C-alpha positions, 0 to 999 in steps of 0.5 A: 167504084163508089166513094165512101161516105167518109170521102163524100163528107170530107169533100163537102167539108172542104168545099164548105170551108171554101164557101163560107166559114159559117158552113159546118158538115153535120154528116153524110148518109146514104139516101134511103134505099139508094146505095149509090147515092148520099145526102150531105147534111150541112148547117149554118152557124149563126143562121138568122133566116130559115132554112139553116140546114142544107141537104145536098144529094150526090152520086157516090159513083161520081168522081171527086171533082164531080162531087166537089162541083155538085156541092159547090153549085148547091152551096152557092145557090143556097147562100145566094138565096139566103144572103141577108140584105145589108144596107138596103134602103127602106 
């Protein structure tokens, strides 16, 4: 049984709050032509370095913990790759 888009969005919002308070879930939409797959769209408030929008694909047939793990992994990767350099010597 696949989870609803509302549940996917709720899980993503929970993970986003845990990862960085600047993250905001814009929505969860079905992937084009894929009933069992969803795209979660997030934005980073106050973003200075593009891309400021993150799209994460998740299986709607996964368990809640699997969806949480997928979103967590992708957000950590994105935040690590786009972390502003602070106090770096030039």
